[in-house]
C-alpha positions as CSV (number, residue, x, y, z in Angstrom):
1,M,-11.7,44.7,-17.9
2,N,-8.4,43.9,-19.8
3,V,-8.6,43.5,-23.4
4,L,-5.4,42.2,-25.2
5,I,-5.0,43.1,-28.9
6,V,-2.3,40.9,-30.8
7,D,-1.3,42.0,-34.3
8,D,2.1,42.3,-35.9
9,D,1.0,45.4,-37.8
10,P,1.3,48.5,-35.7
11,T,-1.3,50.3,-37.9
12,N,-3.9,47.7,-37.0
13,L,-3.0,47.9,-33.3
14,S,-3.6,51.7,-33.4
15,L,-6.9,51.4,-35.4
16,F,-8.4,48.7,-33.0
17,S,-7.3,50.7,-30.0
18,H,-8.9,53.8,-31.3
19,L,-12.1,52.0,-32.2
20,L,-12.4,50.4,-28.7
21,N,-11.0,53.2,-26.6
22,T,-14.5,54.8,-26.0
23,I,-15.9,51.6,-24.4
24,P,-16.2,52.3,-20.6
25,D,-14.2,50.4,-18.0
26,L,-11.9,49.0,-20.5
27,S,-8.1,48.6,-20.3
28,L,-6.4,48.0,-23.6
29,V,-3.1,46.1,-23.8
30,T,-1.6,45.9,-27.3
31,S,1.3,43.6,-28.6
32,D,2.9,43.2,-32.0
33,D,4.6,40.0,-30.8
34,P,2.5,37.0,-30.1
35,V,5.3,35.3,-28.1
36,D,5.5,38.2,-25.7
37,A,1.7,38.5,-25.6
38,L,1.5,34.8,-24.6
39,A,3.9,35.4,-21.8
40,W,1.9,38.4,-20.6
41,C,-1.3,36.2,-20.6
42,G,0.5,33.7,-18.3
43,E,1.0,36.4,-15.7
44,Q,-2.1,38.6,-16.4
45,A,-5.1,36.6,-17.5
46,P,-7.0,38.9,-19.9
47,D,-10.8,39.2,-20.1
48,L,-10.8,39.2,-23.9
49,V,-8.2,38.6,-26.7
50,L,-8.3,39.9,-30.2
51,V,-5.7,38.2,-32.2
52,D,-4.8,38.3,-35.9
53,Y,-4.5,35.1,-37.8
54,M,-1.7,35.9,-40.2
55,M,1.5,36.6,-38.2
56,P,5.1,35.6,-38.5
57,V,6.8,33.2,-36.0
58,M,3.5,32.4,-34.4
59,D,0.1,32.6,-36.3
60,G,-3.2,33.2,-34.5
61,L,-4.0,29.5,-34.3
62,Q,-0.7,28.7,-32.5
63,F,-1.3,31.6,-30.3
64,L,-4.8,30.3,-29.4
65,Q,-3.4,26.8,-28.7
66,G,-0.8,28.3,-26.3
67,L,-3.4,30.5,-24.7
68,R,-5.8,27.6,-23.9
69,A,-2.9,25.7,-22.4
70,L,-2.3,28.5,-19.8
71,A,-3.8,28.2,-16.3
72,G,-6.8,30.5,-15.9
73,C,-7.1,31.0,-19.6
74,H,-9.2,28.1,-20.8
75,A,-12.4,30.3,-20.7
76,V,-11.0,33.7,-21.9
77,P,-13.1,34.7,-24.9
78,V,-11.1,35.1,-28.1
79,I,-12.0,36.9,-31.4
80,M,-9.9,35.9,-34.3
81,I,-9.3,38.6,-36.9
82,T,-8.3,37.5,-40.4
83,S,-8.6,38.4,-44.1
84,D,-8.5,34.7,-44.9
85,M,-12.1,33.5,-45.8
86,Q,-11.2,29.8,-46.0
87,S,-13.6,27.8,-43.9
88,N,-10.9,25.3,-42.7
89,V,-9.1,28.1,-40.8
90,R,-12.4,28.9,-38.9
91,H,-13.0,25.3,-38.3
92,Q,-9.5,24.8,-36.8
93,A,-10.0,28.0,-34.7
94,L,-13.4,26.8,-33.4
95,Q,-11.9,23.5,-32.4
96,M,-9.1,25.2,-30.5
97,G,-11.7,27.4,-28.6
98,A,-12.2,30.6,-30.7
99,N,-15.4,32.3,-29.7
100,D,-16.0,34.7,-32.6
101,F,-14.5,36.0,-35.9
102,L,-13.9,39.4,-37.5
103,T,-12.9,39.8,-41.3
104,K,-10.7,42.6,-42.5
105,P,-11.4,45.3,-43.1
106,V,-13.0,45.3,-39.8
107,D,-16.3,47.2,-39.4
108,K,-16.1,49.5,-36.4
109,I,-19.7,49.0,-35.2
110,E,-19.4,45.2,-35.5
111,L,-16.1,45.2,-33.7
112,R,-17.5,47.3,-30.7
113,A,-20.7,45.1,-30.6
114,R,-18.8,41.8,-30.6
115,V,-16.3,42.9,-28.0
116,T,-19.1,44.4,-25.8
117,N,-21.1,41.2,-26.0
118,L,-18.3,38.9,-25.2
119,L,-17.1,41.0,-22.3
120,A,-20.6,41.0,-20.9
121,L,-20.9,37.3,-21.3
122,H,-17.4,36.8,-19.7
123,K,-18.3,39.0,-16.8
124,A,-21.6,37.1,-16.2
125,Q,-19.6,33.8,-16.3
126,Q,-17.2,35.2,-13.7
127,Q,-20.0,36.4,-11.4
128,L,-21.6,33.0,-11.8
129,A,-18.4,31.2,-10.9
130,N,-18.0,33.6,-7.9
131,R,-21.5,32.9,-6.9
132,A,-20.9,29.1,-7.1
133,E,-17.7,29.4,-5.1
134,W,-19.6,31.4,-2.4
135,L,-22.3,28.9,-2.2
136,A,-19.7,26.1,-1.9
137,D,-18.1,28.0,1.0
138,E,-21.4,28.4,2.6
139,V,-22.2,24.7,2.3
140,R,-18.8,23.8,3.7
141,A,-19.4,26.2,6.7
142,A,-22.9,24.7,7.3
143,T,-21.4,21.2,7.1
144,R,-18.7,22.1,9.6
145,E,-21.4,23.5,11.9
146,I,-23.5,20.3,11.6
147,L,-20.3,18.1,12.3
148,L,-19.5,20.3,15.3
149,R,-22.9,19.8,16.8
150,E,-22.8,16.1,16.0
151,R,-19.5,15.8,17.9
152,Q,-20.8,17.8,20.8
153,A,-23.7,15.4,21.1
154,I,-21.3,12.5,21.0
155,Y,-19.3,14.1,23.7
156,H,-22.1,14.6,26.0
157,L,-23.5,11.2,25.5
158,A,-20.0,9.8,26.5
159,R,-20.0,12.1,29.5
160,A,-23.4,10.8,30.5
161,A,-22.1,7.2,30.3
162,E,-19.1,8.2,32.5
163,Y,-21.4,9.0,35.4
164,R,-22.5,5.4,35.5
165,D,-19.4,3.6,34.5
166,P,-16.3,3.2,36.7
167,E,-14.1,3.9,33.7
168,T,-12.8,7.4,33.5
169,G,-12.8,10.2,30.9
170,A,-9.0,9.7,30.6
171,H,-9.6,6.0,29.6
172,L,-11.9,7.2,26.8
173,L,-9.3,9.8,25.6
174,R,-6.4,7.3,25.7
175,M,-8.4,4.5,24.1
176,A,-9.5,6.8,21.2
177,N,-6.0,8.0,20.7
178,Y,-4.7,4.3,20.7
179,A,-7.4,3.5,18.1
180,R,-6.4,6.5,15.9
181,L,-2.8,5.5,16.0
182,L,-3.7,1.9,15.0
183,A,-5.8,3.2,12.1
184,A,-2.9,5.3,10.9
185,N,-0.5,2.4,11.1
186,L,-2.9,0.3,9.1
187,G,-2.7,2.8,6.3
188,L,-6.3,4.1,6.7
189,S,-7.0,7.6,5.4
190,V,-6.8,10.6,7.7
191,A,-10.6,10.9,7.4
192,E,-11.0,7.3,8.7
193,Q,-8.5,7.9,11.4
194,E,-10.5,10.9,12.7
195,L,-13.8,9.0,12.4
196,I,-12.5,6.2,14.6
197,F,-11.0,8.7,17.0
198,E,-14.4,10.5,17.4
199,A,-16.5,7.3,17.4
200,A,-14.4,5.2,19.8
201,P,-15.4,6.9,23.0
202,M,-19.0,5.7,22.4
203,H,-18.0,2.0,22.5
204,D,-19.5,1.3,25.9
205,I,-22.5,3.7,25.7
206,G,-24.8,0.7,26.2
207,K,-23.6,0.4,29.8
208,V,-26.2,3.1,30.7
209,G,-28.7,0.2,30.4
210,I,-27.1,-2.0,32.9
211,A,-28.2,-1.9,36.5
212,D,-25.8,-0.4,39.0
213,A,-25.8,-3.6,41.1
214,I,-24.0,-5.3,38.2
215,L,-22.2,-2.4,36.5
216,L,-20.6,-1.2,39.8
217,K,-19.9,-4.6,41.3
218,P,-16.4,-4.8,42.7
219,G,-16.1,-8.6,42.6
220,R,-16.5,-11.2,39.7
221,F,-19.7,-11.6,38.0
222,T,-21.9,-14.7,38.2
223,D,-22.8,-16.4,35.0
224,E,-26.2,-14.7,35.1
225,E,-24.6,-11.2,35.7
226,M,-22.1,-11.8,32.9
227,A,-24.9,-12.5,30.5
228,I,-26.7,-9.3,31.5
229,M,-23.4,-7.3,31.3
230,R,-22.8,-8.6,27.9
231,T,-26.0,-7.1,26.5
232,H,-24.4,-3.6,26.7
233,S,-22.9,-4.2,23.3
234,Q,-26.3,-4.6,21.6
235,I,-27.9,-1.8,23.8
236,G,-25.1,0.6,22.7
237,A,-25.6,-0.4,19.0
238,D,-29.3,0.2,19.4
239,I,-28.9,3.5,21.0
240,L,-26.6,4.8,18.1
241,S,-28.3,3.0,15.2
242,G,-30.8,4.5,12.8
243,S,-28.9,7.7,12.0
244,S,-27.7,8.8,8.6
245,S,-24.6,10.3,10.3
246,P,-21.4,8.5,9.4
247,L,-20.0,9.3,12.9
248,L,-23.0,7.7,14.7
249,H,-23.0,4.8,12.3
250,A,-19.3,4.1,13.0
251,A,-20.0,4.4,16.7
252,S,-22.9,2.0,16.5
253,V,-20.7,-0.6,14.6
254,I,-17.9,-0.1,17.3
255,A,-20.4,-0.6,20.1
256,L,-21.6,-3.8,18.6
257,T,-18.4,-5.4,17.6
258,H,-15.5,-4.3,19.8
259,H,-16.1,-7.4,22.1
260,E,-16.1,-9.9,19.2
261,K,-13.0,-12.0,19.1
262,W,-10.8,-13.0,16.0
263,D,-11.4,-16.8,16.8
264,G,-15.1,-16.3,17.1
265,S,-15.4,-16.8,20.9
266,G,-16.5,-13.1,21.5
267,Y,-19.9,-11.6,21.9
268,P,-22.7,-10.6,21.1
269,N,-22.7,-12.5,17.9
270,G,-19.7,-14.8,17.9
271,L,-18.3,-13.3,14.7
272,R,-14.9,-14.6,13.4
273,G,-12.0,-13.0,11.7
274,E,-12.8,-10.3,9.0
275,R,-16.5,-10.8,9.5
276,I,-15.9,-8.4,12.5
277,A,-15.9,-4.8,11.3
278,L,-12.4,-3.4,11.1
279,H,-13.4,-0.4,13.4
280,G,-14.4,-2.9,16.1
281,R,-11.2,-4.9,15.6
282,I,-9.1,-1.8,16.1
283,V,-11.0,-0.6,19.1
284,A,-10.8,-4.0,20.7
285,V,-7.0,-3.8,20.9
286,A,-7.1,-0.2,22.2
287,D,-9.8,-0.8,24.8
288,V,-8.3,-4.0,26.2
289,F,-4.8,-2.6,26.5
290,D,-6.1,0.5,28.3
291,A,-8.4,-1.5,30.6
292,L,-5.5,-3.7,31.5
293,T,-3.2,-0.7,32.4
294,S,-6.0,1.1,34.3
295,V,-7.2,0.8,37.8
296,R,-10.7,-0.8,38.2
297,P,-12.9,-1.4,41.3
298,Y,-12.1,-5.1,40.8
299,K,-8.3,-5.0,40.0
300,P,-5.2,-2.8,40.2
301,A,-3.5,-1.6,37.0
302,W,-1.2,-3.9,35.2
303,E,2.4,-3.0,34.4
304,I,2.8,-1.9,30.8
305,D,5.0,-4.7,29.8
306,R,2.6,-7.4,31.2
307,A,-0.3,-5.8,29.3
308,A,1.8,-5.6,26.1
309,A,2.8,-9.2,26.4
310,L,-0.9,-10.2,26.7
311,I,-1.8,-8.3,23.6
312,R,1.0,-9.9,21.7
313,D,0.0,-13.4,22.9
314,S,-3.7,-12.8,21.9
315,A,-3.0,-12.1,18.3
316,G,-4.9,-14.6,16.3
317,T,-7.1,-15.6,19.1
318,H,-8.7,-12.5,20.7
319,F,-7.3,-9.9,18.3
320,D,-6.8,-9.4,14.6
321,P,-3.0,-10.1,14.1
322,A,-2.7,-7.1,11.7
323,C,-4.3,-4.8,14.4
324,V,-1.8,-6.2,17.0
325,A,1.1,-5.5,14.5
326,A,-0.2,-2.0,13.9
327,F,-0.5,-1.4,17.7
328,F,3.2,-2.2,18.2
329,K,4.4,-0.5,15.1
330,D,5.1,2.8,17.0
331,W,5.4,1.7,20.6
332,D,6.9,5.1,21.6
333,A,3.8,6.7,20.5
334,I,1.7,4.3,22.6
335,L,3.8,5.1,25.6
336,D,3.4,8.8,25.0
337,I,-0.4,8.5,24.9
338,H,-0.4,6.4,28.1
339,N,1.8,8.9,29.9
340,T,0.3,12.2,28.6
341,H,-3.4,11.2,29.4
342,G,-3.0,9.5,32.7
343,D,-5.7,9.1,35.3
344,P,-6.2,11.9,37.8
């Protein structure tokens, strides 16, 4: 462990070095210039500092103040050595972070004992800090593993829904990418963007509860069939609800609200405006745009410009105007997603 001794008197430096030289595993660094010593501390954080109080240019208190301002040196133990018995000096030193004091002439047994004790304490503090960092790393690793398993569960649930839904996996990927782009253009945090990206593919998971005769019907629904079809929003929310997972909670909210409309004419609850969850408002734009531009059993794919015009025209009625503006904020990115993740 590195011990720095700072004293303007070379005789004192030699004496302290001689007294401490027999302590095992100790590397002594001496300096008769506190300014140079402070610069050294900025590059090589010591494990202990012995500093004299009475020095020219920079006294021990000034050195201590400068040391505590250095990165990595706020917890380095410091022993102040002084012949000044005034209590105000000690009080100032304690306020600045001095850990111990020695009075000249220094007793060799006391010096060795105080240095040994402070080094042992500092070493224990370092080990505790290292242990805490190791534990933090382990927690982060375990959290990553939990999130990975959660995402895998979401992925497999979405795959299960694909087997019953005429929509393709490419639709889910495009829609999720559109939603993430909208979230970014709305100024949401990167964490929120990723949450929406991962939760959006679950928006129609409730369709697993809809009979094939309705779900796969190639023509228009009757009023009765449409009423049944619309229950998939609540079914999806029920499937995904009740979890403490932020991802599953977001997916549940999206499943429930992505068919709501800005003017209150949507379903299942006829919510209006900002009463609709933001995640649902974002996914609504992304989902409708991709549904329009994709082939379905009941319709051909629309041209991009035609679908874009409908999205624009529906701002303030079907869609949140802010979400529509965010959708068109980076139109080249929208086109890139559409072209990169095309249907097979």
